[in-house]
Structure formats: structure tokens, C-alpha cells
Backbone as a printed PyTorch tensor [residue, N CA C, xyz], in Angstrom:
tensor([[[  6.3240,  10.6110,   3.6710],
         [  5.3210,   9.0990,   3.3290],
         [  5.9040,   8.2310,   4.0120]],

        [[  7.0930,   7.9250,   4.1560],
         [  8.2480,   6.9940,   5.2560],
         [  7.3690,   6.9590,   6.1040]],

        [[  7.0170,   8.0310,   6.7240],
         [  6.2760,   8.1590,   8.0830],
         [  5.3300,   7.7790,   8.3650]],

        [[  4.2160,   8.3030,   6.9680],
         [  2.7010,   7.7670,   7.2420],
         [  2.6930,   6.4340,   7.0230]],

        [[  3.5520,   5.8820,   6.3210],
         [  3.3250,   4.6000,   5.5230],
         [  3.5080,   3.2720,   7.2090]],

        [[  4.8230,   3.6260,   7.5520],
         [  5.0620,   2.8820,   8.8510],
         [  3.9290,   3.1280,   9.6580]],

        [[  3.3100,   4.1050,   9.8610],
         [  2.2460,   4.2880,  10.8590],
         [  1.1840,   3.4600,  10.2300]],

        [[  0.7170,   3.0450,   9.3090],
         [ -0.0450,   2.8940,   8.3110],
         [  0.2760,   0.9660,   8.7200]],

        [[  1.6460,   0.8820,   8.7130],
         [  1.8500,  -0.8540,   9.0740],
         [  1.9650,  -1.4420,  10.0460]],

        [[  1.9060,  -0.5300,  11.1310],
         [  1.8860,  -0.8470,  12.6650],
         [  0.2110,  -0.9050,  12.9590]],

        [[ -0.5020,  -0.2370,  12.0010],
         [ -2.2820,  -0.8930,  12.2630],
         [ -2.7240,  -2.1330,  11.4790]],

        [[ -1.9330,  -2.7000,  10.9190],
         [ -1.7980,  -3.8050,   9.9570],
         [ -1.7520,  -4.8960,  10.8560]],

        [[ -3.2610,  -5.7740,  10.6980],
         [ -3.3790,  -7.1000,  11.4040],
         [ -1.9380,  -8.4160,  10.1470]],

        [[ -1.4930,  -8.6700,  11.0850],
         [ -0.5210,  -9.8740,  10.3730],
         [ -0.9050, -11.2530,  10.1480]],

        [[ -1.9930, -11.7100,   9.9180],
         [ -2.7890, -12.5410,   9.8730],
         [ -3.3940, -12.8600,   7.8770]],

        [[ -3.0410, -11.2620,   7.5060],
         [ -3.6020, -12.0160,   5.9180],
         [ -2.7240, -10.3680,   5.1470]],

        [[ -2.1620, -10.6690,   4.2540],
         [ -1.5020,  -9.4240,   3.3450],
         [ -2.5550,  -8.2580,   3.2960]],

        [[ -2.5620,  -7.2110,   3.5670],
         [ -3.2340,  -6.5440,   3.0150],
         [ -2.8750,  -5.3470,   2.5500]],

        [[ -3.3380,  -4.0330,   1.4800],
         [ -2.3250,  -2.8710,   0.8130],
         [ -3.1280,  -1.9740,   1.7100]],

        [[ -1.9050,  -0.8540,   1.6820],
         [ -1.6290,  -0.0210,   2.6250],
         [ -1.8910,   1.5930,   1.5860]],

        [[ -2.6540,   2.5510,   2.6290],
         [ -3.3320,   2.8840,   1.2570],
         [ -2.5840,   4.1410,   0.3840]],

        [[ -1.3580,   4.3540,   1.1080],
         [ -1.0350,   5.7060,   0.9640],
         [ -0.1180,   4.9690,  -0.4040]],

        [[ -0.1350,   6.1440,  -1.9160],
         [  0.6360,   5.7340,  -3.1830],
         [  1.8850,   5.5560,  -2.8100]],

        [[  2.4030,   4.3120,  -3.0950],
         [  4.1490,   4.7050,  -3.1390],
         [  4.8250,   4.4340,  -4.5560]],

        [[  6.1060,   5.4170,  -4.9050],
         [  6.6050,   5.1080,  -6.1260],
         [  7.2160,   4.2400,  -5.8550]],

        [[  7.8710,   3.4670,  -6.7630],
         [  9.2140,   2.6630,  -7.3380],
         [ 10.2310,   2.5220,  -6.1420]],

        [[ 10.8670,   4.2530,  -6.4710],
         [ 11.8040,   4.7660,  -5.7120],
         [ 11.3030,   4.7390,  -4.2730]],

        [[ 10.5470,   4.8750,  -3.9830],
         [ 10.2420,   5.1610,  -2.3340],
         [  9.8810,   3.5390,  -2.0770]],

        [[  9.9230,   3.0920,  -2.3450],
         [  9.6860,   1.0410,  -1.8340],
         [ 10.8790,   1.1920,  -2.1270]],

        [[ 11.8930,   1.7000,  -2.6860],
         [ 13.6730,   1.0610,  -2.8750],
         [ 14.2120,   1.2090,  -1.1950]],

        [[ 13.5420,   2.4840,  -1.3580],
         [ 14.3040,   3.4200,  -0.1670],
         [ 13.5990,   3.0680,   1.3690]],

        [[ 12.5850,   2.3250,   1.1290],
         [ 11.3960,   1.9990,   2.6180],
         [ 12.2620,   0.9460,   3.5400]],

        [[ 12.1300,   1.4740,   4.7250],
         [ 12.8540,   0.7170,   5.4600],
         [ 11.7250,   0.9090,   6.9370]],

        [[ 11.0140,   0.0560,   7.3000],
         [ 10.2500,  -0.0470,   8.3650],
         [ 11.2420,  -0.7730,   9.7970]],

        [[ 12.2830,  -1.1570,   9.4610],
         [ 13.3110,  -1.8950,  10.9110],
         [ 12.3820,  -3.0290,  11.4470]],

        [[ 11.4030,  -3.7420,  10.7140],
         [ 11.2660,  -5.0030,  10.7030],
         [ 11.9520,  -6.2720,   9.5230]],

        [[ 11.4860,  -7.6780,  10.1500],
         [ 11.9740,  -8.3630,   9.0680],
         [ 10.5220,  -8.6610,   8.0980]],

        [[  9.7760,  -7.5640,   8.1720],
         [  8.6530,  -8.1740,   6.7720],
         [  9.0000,  -8.0720,   5.6660]],

        [[  8.4690,  -8.7260,   5.0260],
         [  8.1640,  -8.5740,   3.1530],
         [  7.1520,  -7.7460,   2.9080]],

        [[  7.1810,  -7.1290,   1.7500],
         [  6.6850,  -6.4880,   1.5350],
         [  6.1900,  -6.5600,  -0.2760]],

        [[  5.8180,  -6.5160,  -0.8990],
         [  5.4780,  -6.4950,  -2.6270],
         [  4.9250,  -4.8780,  -2.8670]],

        [[  4.9970,  -4.3790,  -3.9540],
         [  4.4780,  -3.1630,  -4.2100],
         [  3.7190,  -3.6950,  -5.6550]],

        [[  2.1500,  -2.9360,  -5.3070],
         [  0.9980,  -3.4910,  -6.5580],
         [  0.1380,  -1.8420,  -6.8840]],

        [[  0.9270,  -1.8370,  -8.0380],
         [  0.1920,  -0.0330,  -8.3130],
         [  0.0810,   0.7080,  -7.5780]],

        [[  1.4510,   1.0280,  -6.5650],
         [  1.5350,   2.0810,  -5.8820],
         [  0.7640,   1.2620,  -4.3000]],

        [[  0.5770,   0.4970,  -4.1120],
         [ -0.0600,   0.1980,  -3.1430],
         [  1.0180,  -0.8430,  -2.1860]],

        [[  1.7110,  -0.6450,  -1.0360],
         [  2.5770,  -1.4450,  -0.3510],
         [  1.6570,  -2.4270,   0.2330]],

        [[  1.8090,  -3.8020,  -0.0440],
         [  1.1810,  -5.4670,   0.1270],
         [  2.3590,  -5.8360,   1.4340]],

        [[  2.0160,  -5.9090,   2.8260],
         [  2.2860,  -6.7850,   3.5090],
         [  2.0820,  -8.2100,   3.5790]],

        [[  3.3490,  -9.0240,   3.6580],
         [  3.0690, -10.6710,   3.1970],
         [  3.1150, -11.2270,   4.3720]],

        [[  1.5700, -12.1700,   4.3080],
         [  1.8090, -13.1930,   5.8350],
         [  2.8170, -14.3540,   6.0400]],

        [[  3.0880, -14.3560,   7.1660],
         [  3.9460, -15.6590,   7.2800],
         [  3.2670, -16.7730,   6.6920]],

        [[  4.2540, -17.6210,   6.0470],
         [  3.5540, -18.8860,   5.1540],
         [  3.5020, -20.1580,   5.8600]],

        [[  2.4230, -20.7530,   5.6310],
         [  2.3090, -21.9300,   5.9920],
         [  3.3020, -22.9740,   6.2940]],

        [[  3.1390, -23.6730,   7.6440],
         [  4.5800, -25.0000,   7.3880],
         [  4.6160, -25.3410,   5.9180]],

        [[  3.3410, -26.0680,   5.2660],
         [  3.1390, -26.5460,   4.1930],
         [  3.5690, -26.1800,   2.6030]],

        [[  3.4580, -24.5050,   2.7350],
         [  4.1590, -23.8170,   1.8220],
         [  5.4880, -24.0400,   1.6070]],

        [[  5.9240, -23.4760,   3.1270],
         [  7.6770, -23.6560,   3.2200],
         [  8.3560, -24.9480,   2.8010]],

        [[  7.4480, -26.2200,   2.9970],
         [  8.1100, -27.5930,   2.2580],
         [  8.0640, -27.5290,   1.3440]],

        [[  7.0240, -26.8460,   0.7230],
         [  6.8860, -27.4370,  -1.0350],
         [  7.7900, -26.1280,  -1.3570]],

        [[  7.9730, -24.8450,  -1.3150],
         [  8.9530, -24.1580,  -2.0270],
         [ 10.4770, -25.0760,  -1.6070]],

        [[ 10.8130, -25.7430,  -0.5930],
         [ 11.7240, -26.4310,  -0.6760],
         [ 11.9490, -27.7700,  -0.5150]],

        [[ 11.2220, -28.4240,  -0.6740],
         [ 11.1020, -29.5490,  -1.9200],
         [ 11.5990, -28.8530,  -3.2940]],

        [[ 10.5990, -28.1740,  -4.1190],
         [ 11.1360, -27.3020,  -5.1570],
         [ 12.6260, -27.2630,  -5.3840]],

        [[ 13.4410, -26.2090,  -4.6610],
         [ 14.4280, -25.9480,  -4.0960],
         [ 15.5480, -26.9100,  -4.4850]],

        [[ 15.0150, -27.8930,  -3.5440],
         [ 15.9300, -29.6500,  -3.5560],
         [ 15.5320, -30.0660,  -4.8530]],

        [[ 14.5800, -30.4700,  -5.4300],
         [ 14.5070, -30.9210,  -6.4890],
         [ 15.7100, -30.4150,  -7.6500]],

        [[ 14.9310, -29.3980,  -7.7230],
         [ 15.6680, -28.6950,  -9.3260],
         [ 17.3720, -28.5040,  -9.0110]],

        [[ 18.0180, -28.5800,  -7.4780],
         [ 19.8200, -28.9500,  -7.1060],
         [ 19.6430, -30.4060,  -7.9340]],

        [[ 18.5660, -31.4230,  -7.5550],
         [ 19.0880, -32.5180,  -8.0360],
         [ 19.0880, -32.6100,  -9.5370]],

        [[ 18.4250, -32.4510,  -9.8590],
         [ 17.9540, -32.0260, -11.4080],
         [ 19.3880, -31.3420, -12.5200]],

        [[ 20.6320, -31.1550, -11.3640],
         [ 21.7690, -29.9690, -11.9480],
         [ 21.3040, -28.8500, -12.4900]],

        [[ 20.8850, -27.8290, -11.9890],
         [ 20.7000, -26.5940, -11.8040],
         [ 21.5780, -26.0820, -10.5160]],

        [[ 22.3760, -25.4420, -10.7380],
         [ 23.4580, -24.8920,  -9.9060],
         [ 22.7510, -24.0200,  -8.8430]],

        [[ 23.2090, -23.9150,  -7.4100],
         [ 22.5420, -23.4300,  -6.0110],
         [ 22.6850, -21.7930,  -6.4890]],

        [[ 23.8600, -21.4090,  -7.6890],
         [ 24.0530, -20.1390,  -7.4940],
         [ 22.7460, -19.3200,  -8.3540]],

        [[ 21.8430, -20.4130,  -8.9720],
         [ 20.8080, -19.8500,  -9.9680],
         [ 19.2710, -20.4140,  -9.6550]],

        [[ 19.5160, -20.5720,  -7.9270],
         [ 18.0860, -21.0920,  -7.9300],
         [ 18.1580, -19.7300,  -6.5520]],

        [[ 16.6670, -19.3830,  -6.2840],
         [ 16.5980, -18.4670,  -5.1610],
         [ 15.0820, -18.7460,  -4.6900]],

        [[ 15.0160, -18.3140,  -2.7810],
         [ 13.7370, -17.9390,  -2.7230],
         [ 13.9840, -16.2610,  -1.8570]],

        [[ 12.6490, -15.7970,  -2.4320],
         [ 12.1540, -14.6490,  -1.9350],
         [ 12.7970, -13.5440,  -2.5910]],

        [[ 13.5140, -14.1220,  -3.6050],
         [ 14.0970, -12.7370,  -4.0230],
         [ 12.4360, -11.7460,  -5.0480]],

        [[ 13.3780, -10.4200,  -5.1890],
         [ 11.8290,  -9.4300,  -5.2380],
         [ 12.3190,  -9.5510,  -7.1970]],

        [[ 10.8970,  -9.1560,  -7.4330],
         [ 11.5340,  -9.5750,  -9.0050],
         [ 10.5380,  -7.4090,  -9.7090]],

        [[ 11.1460,  -6.8220, -10.3250],
         [ 10.2400,  -5.8030, -10.5800],
         [  9.3630,  -5.7540, -12.0640]],

        [[  8.0500,  -5.7630, -11.6170],
         [  7.2840,  -6.0930, -12.9870],
         [  6.3840,  -4.8130, -12.6500]],

        [[  5.6700,  -4.6020, -14.1970],
         [  4.7440,  -3.5120, -14.7220],
         [  3.5040,  -4.0440, -14.7290]],

        [[  2.8290,  -3.0710, -14.3730],
         [  1.2920,  -2.9380, -14.4860],
         [  1.1840,  -2.0310, -14.6580]],

        [[  0.5420,  -1.0400, -14.2560],
         [  0.0560,   0.5430, -14.6110],
         [  1.0130,   1.0750, -13.9300]],

        [[  1.7690,   0.4200, -12.8260],
         [  2.5580,   1.3360, -12.3050],
         [  3.6200,   0.0550, -12.1190]],

        [[  5.3430,   0.7400, -12.0290],
         [  6.2800,  -0.4570, -11.4890],
         [  5.7460,  -1.1160, -10.2570]],

        [[  5.9280,  -1.9140, -10.1270],
         [  5.8540,  -2.9880,  -8.5280],
         [  6.8490,  -3.9470,  -8.5300]],

        [[  6.1520,  -4.7430,  -7.5450],
         [  7.3910,  -5.6310,  -6.9760],
         [  6.6860,  -6.9240,  -6.6690]],

        [[  7.0660,  -7.6690,  -7.2110],
         [  6.4560,  -9.0240,  -6.6080],
         [  7.5840,  -9.9750,  -5.8910]],

        [[  7.0220, -10.9560,  -4.9070],
         [  8.1800, -11.9250,  -3.9930],
         [  7.9480, -12.9800,  -4.6980]],

        [[  7.8820, -13.6160,  -5.3060],
         [  7.9500, -15.2080,  -5.6340],
         [  8.6590, -16.3320,  -4.5740]],

        [[  7.6530, -17.5620,  -4.5150],
         [  7.7290, -18.0190,  -3.3110],
         [  9.9230, -18.8350,  -4.0320]],

        [[  9.5040, -18.7480,  -4.9390],
         [ 11.2040, -19.6190,  -5.5600],
         [ 11.3870, -19.1720,  -7.2920]],

        [[ 12.6470, -18.5200,  -7.2170],
         [ 12.9450, -18.0610,  -8.8830],
         [ 14.4440, -19.1700,  -9.4990]],

        [[ 14.1870, -19.0520, -10.4090],
         [ 15.0920, -20.0760, -11.1510],
         [ 15.6570, -19.0480, -12.2790]],

        [[ 17.0680, -18.6860, -11.9370],
         [ 17.7810, -17.7560, -12.8390],
         [ 18.2590, -18.5780, -14.3950]],

        [[ 18.0790, -17.4750, -15.2890],
         [ 19.0740, -18.1350, -16.6520],
         [ 20.7540, -17.4410, -15.8120]],

        [[ 22.0260, -18.5160, -16.4130],
         [ 23.0260, -18.0980, -16.8550],
         [ 23.4070, -16.3700, -16.4300]],

        [[ 23.2160, -16.0090, -17.9620],
         [ 22.7300, -14.2380, -17.5350],
         [ 22.3590, -13.6250, -16.8400]],

        [[ 21.4610, -14.2510, -15.7820],
         [ 21.0390, -13.1110, -14.9170],
         [ 21.8060, -13.6270, -13.5460]],

        [[ 22.2400, -14.9710, -13.3020],
         [ 22.9230, -14.5920, -12.4890],
         [ 24.1490, -14.2460, -12.3480]],

        [[ 24.6500, -13.8020, -13.0650],
         [ 25.8400, -13.1290, -13.9520],
         [ 25.3640, -11.7100, -13.0420]],

        [[ 24.5010, -11.4290, -13.8630],
         [ 24.6220,  -9.7380, -13.9320],
         [ 24.2470,  -9.5690, -12.5930]],

        [[ 23.4840, -10.4970, -11.2750],
         [ 23.0120,  -9.7110, -10.3110],
         [ 24.2580, -10.1400,  -9.1380]],

        [[ 25.5400, -11.0770,  -9.9030],
         [ 26.6590, -10.6600,  -8.9250],
         [ 27.3470,  -9.6960,  -8.2840]],

        [[ 27.0410,  -9.5920,  -7.1300],
         [ 27.6080,  -8.3740,  -6.2010],
         [ 26.5480,  -7.6090,  -6.0550]],

        [[ 25.3090,  -7.5920,  -6.5820],
         [ 24.4380,  -6.9390,  -5.9130],
         [ 24.0150,  -6.7170,  -4.5460]],

        [[ 23.7860,  -5.3290,  -4.1750],
         [ 23.4880,  -4.6500,  -2.5470],
         [ 22.2740,  -5.3350,  -2.1790]],

        [[ 21.4450,  -6.0070,  -2.8160],
         [ 19.7820,  -6.3460,  -2.8870],
         [ 19.0880,  -7.5100,  -3.6250]],

        [[ 18.6420,  -8.3780,  -2.9710],
         [ 18.0450,  -9.5830,  -4.4140],
         [ 17.1450,  -8.6710,  -4.7770]],

        [[ 16.9000,  -8.0200,  -6.0060],
         [ 16.0210,  -7.6280,  -6.6890],
         [ 16.4420,  -7.7480,  -8.2090]],

        [[ 15.4340,  -8.2460,  -9.0760],
         [ 15.5580,  -8.2950, -10.2880],
         [ 15.1530,  -6.6910, -10.8680]],

        [[ 15.7460,  -5.9670, -11.4100],
         [ 15.5720,  -4.5750, -12.1310],
         [ 14.5700,  -4.9530, -13.6290]],

        [[ 13.8240,  -3.7360, -13.7290],
         [ 13.3210,  -4.0160, -15.2760],
         [ 14.2440,  -4.2230, -15.9950]],

        [[ 15.7480,  -3.8050, -16.0030],
         [ 16.5420,  -3.0310, -17.2240],
         [ 17.5280,  -4.4780, -16.8200]],

        [[ 17.0960,  -5.8470, -16.3430],
         [ 17.7480,  -6.6000, -16.4470],
         [ 17.2560,  -7.9770, -16.8010]],

        [[ 17.7350,  -9.1330, -17.2030],
         [ 17.5340, -10.4290, -18.1520],
         [ 16.2400, -10.4790, -16.9100]],

        [[ 15.2230, -11.4150, -17.7700],
         [ 14.3760, -11.6730, -16.7230],
         [ 14.8400, -13.2740, -16.2390]],

        [[ 14.1390, -13.9240, -15.3520],
         [ 14.0210, -15.4540, -14.8070],
         [ 13.6670, -16.3630, -15.8400]],

        [[ 14.3980, -17.4420, -15.4100],
         [ 13.5330, -18.4640, -16.2370],
         [ 12.0440, -18.9020, -16.2830]],

        [[ 12.1360, -19.0510, -14.5580],
         [ 10.8250, -19.4070, -13.9220],
         [ 10.7110, -18.7470, -12.6170]],

        [[  9.5490, -18.4960, -12.0890],
         [  9.2790, -18.2080, -10.8900],
         [  8.0210, -19.2530, -10.6640]],

        [[  8.0010, -19.4440,  -9.2920],
         [  7.0150, -20.4130,  -8.8570],
         [  6.2690, -19.6630,  -7.1130]],

        [[  5.1310, -19.6140,  -7.1990],
         [  3.9290, -19.2740,  -6.0360],
         [  3.8790, -20.1520,  -5.7740]],

        [[  3.4070, -20.5090,  -4.6970],
         [  2.7520, -21.2160,  -3.6830],
         [  1.5790, -20.5850,  -3.1340]],

        [[  0.0560, -21.0510,  -3.4420],
         [ -0.8410, -19.9100,  -3.0010],
         [ -1.0340, -19.6460,  -1.2330]],

        [[ -1.1870, -18.5150,  -1.3290],
         [ -1.7930, -18.7440,   0.1360],
         [ -3.4820, -18.2890,   0.2900]],

        [[ -3.7850, -18.8500,   1.8510],
         [ -5.2390, -18.1430,   1.3500],
         [ -5.2530, -16.9960,   1.0910]],

        [[ -6.7090, -16.6250,   0.3680],
         [ -6.8780, -15.1130,  -0.1460],
         [ -6.1160, -14.5720,  -0.9430]],

        [[ -5.5130, -15.4330,  -1.4410],
         [ -4.1460, -14.5420,  -2.5160],
         [ -4.5010, -15.6400,  -3.8710]],

        [[ -5.8940, -16.1310,  -4.2980],
         [ -6.0890, -16.4890,  -5.3060],
         [ -5.9510, -15.2450,  -6.6540]],

        [[ -6.4010, -14.6440,  -6.3740],
         [ -6.8970, -13.8550,  -7.4530],
         [ -5.6080, -13.0010,  -7.7440]],

        [[ -4.4860, -12.7570,  -7.0900],
         [ -3.2230, -12.1070,  -7.0400],
         [ -2.3600, -12.9280,  -7.8080]],

        [[ -2.6510, -14.5130,  -7.4010],
         [ -1.8220, -15.6390,  -7.8450],
         [ -2.1840, -15.8590,  -9.6170]],

        [[ -3.2310, -16.0840,  -9.3360],
         [ -3.8490, -16.6860, -10.5950],
         [ -3.9790, -15.4430, -11.9340]],

        [[ -3.9590, -14.3150, -11.6760],
         [ -4.6950, -13.0890, -12.6400],
         [ -3.4490, -12.0260, -12.8880]],

        [[ -3.7290, -10.8640, -11.9330],
         [ -2.1270,  -9.9090, -11.6080],
         [ -1.1130, -10.4930, -12.1800]],

        [[ -0.5030, -11.8470, -10.9120],
         [  0.9430, -11.6260, -11.7040],
         [  0.8520, -12.7820, -12.7790]],

        [[  0.6020, -13.7560, -13.4620],
         [ -0.1600, -13.9830, -14.6350],
         [  0.4970, -13.0270, -15.5780]],

        [[ -0.1460, -11.6400, -15.5630],
         [ -0.3330, -10.9260, -16.5460],
         [  1.0480, -10.0090, -16.4400]],

        [[  1.6760,  -9.6700, -15.1180],
         [  2.8050,  -9.2200, -15.0890],
         [  4.1660, -10.0050, -15.2430]],

        [[  4.1320, -11.1810, -15.1900],
         [  5.1800, -12.0190, -15.5490],
         [  5.6730, -12.3030, -16.9540]],

        [[  4.0050, -12.1510, -17.1500],
         [  4.1200, -12.4690, -19.3470],
         [  4.5790, -11.5300, -20.0000]],

        [[  4.4170, -10.0340, -19.0540],
         [  5.1830,  -8.8210, -19.4780],
         [  6.4040,  -8.8220, -19.4540]],

        [[  7.0550,  -9.5300, -18.6870],
         [  8.4920,  -9.6790, -18.4930],
         [  9.0100, -10.9740, -19.2270]],

        [[  8.2750, -11.5660, -20.1150],
         [  8.8510, -12.6920, -20.6640],
         [  9.1690, -13.8340, -19.7470]],

        [[  8.6920, -14.0430, -18.6270],
         [  9.7360, -15.2170, -18.0350],
         [  8.7160, -16.4770, -18.2120]],

        [[  9.9380, -17.3410, -18.9320],
         [  9.7440, -18.3650, -19.5160],
         [  8.4920, -19.2200, -19.2100]],

        [[  8.4140, -19.7550, -17.9960],
         [  7.0980, -20.4670, -17.2530],
         [  7.0970, -19.8710, -15.7820]],

        [[  5.5830, -20.0660, -15.7210],
         [  5.3350, -19.5820, -14.1030],
         [  4.3760, -20.6000, -13.5680]],

        [[  4.8220, -21.4310, -12.3440],
         [  4.2110, -21.9620, -11.6880],
         [  3.2080, -21.6830, -10.7720]],

        [[  2.0310, -21.9120, -10.3190],
         [  0.7160, -21.6160,  -9.5490],
         [  0.7900, -23.2250,  -8.5640]],

        [[  1.6800, -23.5990,  -7.3310],
         [  1.1330, -24.5170,  -6.8600],
         [ -0.0530, -23.9640,  -5.4140]],

        [[ -0.6620, -24.9830,  -6.1620],
         [ -2.2870, -24.6480,  -5.2630],
         [ -2.5070, -26.0060,  -4.0950]],

        [[ -2.0070, -25.7880,  -3.0480],
         [ -2.2450, -26.6490,  -2.1290],
         [ -3.6640, -26.8650,  -1.7410]],

        [[ -4.5020, -25.6150,  -1.6350],
         [ -5.8160, -25.6310,  -1.0880],
         [ -6.5240, -26.0260,  -1.9110]],

        [[ -6.5790, -25.6920,  -3.2640],
         [ -7.3470, -26.4690,  -4.7180],
         [ -6.9590, -27.6390,  -4.7790]],

        [[ -5.4140, -28.2780,  -4.5740],
         [ -5.0910, -29.4420,  -4.6910],
         [ -5.0040, -29.6640,  -6.4560]],

        [[ -4.2600, -28.5240,  -6.7930],
         [ -3.7330, -29.1970,  -8.1750],
         [ -2.4430, -27.6210,  -8.6850]],

        [[ -2.0290, -27.9560,  -9.5050],
         [ -1.1030, -27.4290,  -9.9520],
         [ -1.0590, -26.5950, -11.8290]],

        [[ -1.0790, -25.2620, -11.9420],
         [ -0.9190, -24.7980, -13.2990],
         [  0.8020, -24.5370, -13.2870]],

        [[  0.3310, -24.3100, -14.8900],
         [  1.9320, -24.2720, -15.2350],
         [  1.6450, -23.3880, -16.7270]],

        [[  2.3530, -22.5780, -16.6290],
         [  1.8890, -21.1070, -17.0870],
         [  3.2330, -20.8480, -18.4590]],

        [[  3.1920, -21.5630, -19.4800],
         [  4.2620, -21.8460, -20.5410],
         [  3.9770, -20.4060, -21.4670]],

        [[  5.1810, -19.5790, -21.6490],
         [  5.2560, -18.1730, -22.2090],
         [  4.9760, -18.3730, -23.7700]],

        [[  4.0050, -18.2460, -24.6110],
         [  4.3150, -18.1270, -25.7540],
         [  3.5940, -16.9370, -26.6510]],

        [[  4.7240, -16.1130, -27.3490],
         [  4.2630, -15.0630, -28.1150],
         [  3.7350, -13.5870, -27.0850]],

        [[  4.2240, -13.6850, -25.8700],
         [  3.5850, -12.7170, -25.5370],
         [  2.6590, -12.9960, -24.0160]],

        [[  1.9200, -14.0760, -24.2380],
         [  0.9610, -14.7160, -22.9460],
         [  1.3700, -15.9280, -22.8570]],

        [[  0.7720, -16.4020, -21.8120],
         [  1.2000, -17.7210, -21.2630],
         [ -0.3570, -18.7440, -21.8890]],

        [[ -0.0810, -20.2030, -21.8580],
         [ -0.9350, -20.8860, -22.2500],
         [ -0.3790, -21.4870, -21.2390]],

        [[ -1.8250, -22.3340, -20.7650],
         [ -1.4770, -22.9190, -19.1810],
         [ -2.4470, -24.0410, -19.4640]],

        [[ -1.7380, -24.9530, -18.3010],
         [ -1.7930, -26.6540, -18.3960],
         [ -2.2980, -27.1360, -16.8350]],

        [[ -2.9720, -27.7590, -16.5960],
         [ -3.4220, -27.4120, -15.1510],
         [ -3.3720, -28.9360, -14.8720]],

        [[ -2.7350, -29.3870, -13.3320],
         [ -2.4840, -30.7470, -13.1800],
         [ -2.8260, -30.7280, -11.8110]],

        [[ -3.3700, -32.4810, -11.6220],
         [ -3.7400, -32.9850, -10.4280],
         [ -3.0220, -34.4440,  -9.8150]],

        [[ -3.0760, -34.6800,  -8.4930],
         [ -3.2550, -36.0060,  -8.2560],
         [ -1.6130, -36.6990,  -8.9460]],

        [[ -1.6020, -38.0200,  -9.5250],
         [ -0.7260, -38.1770,  -9.5350],
         [ -0.1100, -38.1080, -10.9490]],

        [[ -0.6200, -36.7910, -12.1100],
         [ -0.2720, -36.8650, -13.2660],
         [  0.9320, -36.1570, -13.6500]],

        [[  2.1350, -36.1820, -14.2380],
         [  2.9300, -36.2210, -14.4890],
         [  3.3390, -34.9630, -15.2740]],

        [[  4.1250, -34.0920, -14.7040],
         [  4.0540, -32.5830, -14.5800],
         [  4.8490, -32.2150, -16.2980]],

        [[  4.6310, -31.6060, -17.3330],
         [  5.2370, -31.5430, -18.3660],
         [  5.6570, -29.8420, -18.1310]],

        [[  7.2340, -29.9590, -18.4630],
         [  7.4480, -28.5340, -18.7130],
         [  8.4610, -28.6330, -19.8160]],

        [[  8.1340, -27.4170, -21.0850],
         [  8.9140, -27.7750, -21.7910],
         [ 10.5500, -26.9960, -21.2290]],

        [[ 10.6370, -26.0910, -20.3380],
         [ 11.7920, -25.3300, -20.2600],
         [ 12.8480, -26.4260, -19.6310]],

        [[ 11.8350, -27.2890, -18.4030],
         [ 12.7020, -28.3260, -18.2330],
         [ 13.3900, -29.8590, -18.7500]],

        [[ 12.1540, -29.7590, -19.5110],
         [ 12.1440, -31.4830, -20.0450],
         [ 11.2340, -32.5690, -19.5700]],

        [[ 12.2990, -33.4900, -19.4640],
         [ 11.1600, -34.9140, -18.3950],
         [ 11.7350, -34.5750, -17.1760]],

        [[ 10.7020, -33.8510, -16.5090],
         [ 10.9700, -33.5350, -14.8050],
         [ 10.7460, -34.9440, -13.9180]],

        [[ 10.0890, -35.9310, -14.6880],
         [  9.6460, -37.1240, -13.5220],
         [  9.3360, -36.6230, -12.3860]],

        [[  8.2680, -35.6440, -12.4840],
         [  7.6200, -35.0840, -11.2310],
         [  6.2180, -34.8370, -11.0960]],

        [[  5.1560, -35.8470, -10.3340],
         [  3.6320, -35.4700,  -9.9410],
         [  3.5640, -34.1310,  -9.3200]],

        [[  1.9380, -33.8790,  -9.5720],
         [  1.2450, -32.6730,  -9.2140],
         [  1.2550, -32.9980,  -7.6070]],

        [[  1.1890, -34.4300,  -7.2210],
         [  1.0850, -35.1010,  -6.0760],
         [  2.3410, -34.6660,  -5.2460]],

        [[  3.1780, -35.1440,  -5.7070],
         [  4.6430, -34.9070,  -5.0980],
         [  5.4850, -33.3330,  -4.5530]],

        [[  4.8160, -32.9380,  -5.4160],
         [  5.0330, -31.0360,  -5.5700],
         [  3.5350, -30.6660,  -4.4130]],

        [[  2.7540, -31.2660,  -4.1800],
         [  1.4960, -30.8510,  -3.5690],
         [  2.1780, -31.1170,  -1.8400]],

        [[  2.5580, -31.7970,  -1.9700],
         [  2.6820, -32.6580,  -0.3950],
         [  4.0690, -32.0730,   0.0180]],

        [[  4.7730, -31.7410,  -0.5560],
         [  5.9380, -30.8000,  -0.5340],
         [  6.4980, -32.1160,   0.3910]]])
């Protein structure tokens, strides 16, 4: 399995994320190593090669990381590119741009040899996805249902392409959503008065 998948990866263009046709189990994903620095998500048994982030997307994620630090969230509860095990038709793995841990999760993750939040671990409080070109369906639809199923309290989608920011708030197993644009102030039930506008986030 590993040899076949590695061969398939070599044939993939790095311009955009693409699915590799070979089906892979969660355990095989955990053991997979193609000898590169590439990031992969696992979606219903398909290995997804993640494209390089644009400079703007990197700035947005870094801006939010720094902002949460200023809001008093300790550094050990903030992560960029941490893997999260999710469940759709099969157990898969997502890699949000930014994750905010709870204290319980931060304690659980201490000493972990891999920054991967397993299904039996506490859920993070917040995940943030910064939309990349051609990834709108994945970020708005698939990940929304997967993160809701994990009971993640808030899910933010920052979409610089569409110039909007969507905050999904977990309510009884599903997400309510609110879209913010321009100079509208973001409202977060989880973090209270952020004093932050959509434009500030979108501009990084």
C-alpha cells in the first residue's frame, strides 16, 4: 500500500490538493511517510495532498495566532497545522490552519510524539480554516459536518477570496452560522468581546 501510494504522490501536481485513488485506512495513514515535508489530509480513505499556502493565507493564520495570544490565551493552547481525527464515512484526518485547545486537551497532548488529536481525546475549542482556491466545498461543507460531529464549539472559515468570514457555532450537534464582511465586528460566544472586524482578519 505504501509503495503504491508513494508512487501516486510523485505523479501529483503540487499546484492544488488532489485525492490519491488508493484507499487508505486510518492506521495506514498514521504509519505513512513518503520522505517529504508535504502535508496530507485523509478524506474517506483518500489521501489528499495539501497545496502550499499563499502569503496572504499565512499572514491571516499568523495574525489570528498573535491576536489570541494578546487576548490571554497561553501559547501552549494554540497550534498551527495540528492534525484532527474526524469521522465521516470513515475515520479521517483534517489539518486546520489554526487550532485553539482547551486546558484539558492541552494536558492530554503533553508528551505526544505527534501533534494529532485522536477521536478519544477532548475536542479543541476552535478550529480555523483559511480558504484556498478550489477548496470552498471542502471547507464549507465537508469539514463543517465533520467538526460538528466532533462537538467543536466554534469553526471559523476565513475566505479572503470571497472577502467574507463565517463563524459556525455548535448548538445541539449542529452549527449555526453567521457571515461577516467589511468592518462588521465579529461576535464569538466562545471568546466574548473580541473587538475584531472581518476586514482586520481578511487583510492579515
